N, C-alpha and C positions, 0 to 999 in steps of 0.2 A: 504494500500500500504506500502510495506517495505521501509525503508530509502534508501537503495541502489537503489531500483527501482525508487524512486522519484529523486534521484541524477542523475541517467541515463537520465531520462526525462528532467531534468533541463539542463544537459550538452548538450543534443541534440538540445535544443532550444536556446542556447546562440550563439551570433555572433562569427565567427572565430577569430575576433580580441581579444576577451576576453578569449579564450581557454588557452593561455599561462599563463595568470594571475590565472586562476582556477587551472591549474597544479601546479604553484608555491605555491598557497595557500594550496593545498592538501599536498604537500611535507612538507610545514611548519608545518601543523597540525600533520602529522605523526611523524615528528622529535620531536616536542614538547611533544607528547604523550609518545614517547620512552624515552625521557629524564626524564620526570616526573615519569615514571614507574621505572626507574633505581635509581632515587634520594631517593625514599621513604625508602628503606633499609639503605641507607647511613645516612639519618637523624636520624633514629632509633638508628643506631650504635653510633652516636656521643652522643646521650642523655643517652644511657646505658653504655657507656664506663667508666664513673665515678665509676660505681659499679663493672665493670669487673676488674678494676685495683686495687681493695682493697685486702689486704692480706687475709682477711676472705674468699674472693671468691676463691683465690688460694687454701686455706686450704680445702674448701668444695669439690674441684675437685681432690684433691690429690689421693684418692683411686680408681679413675676411669681409 
């Protein structure tokens, strides 16, 4: 069984009182995933920035 199929089954079986909590949790997970996906390049940029700002780096790119 695929994860989304299992999720649909579980959602169908929960009481209506829990549905809003499940929706909130799904929204939280999607938001967290989107944020983490966007942060990875920013983390790499900050660690590489020390090399990018060197005069040697500027000289290497002069002819391009």
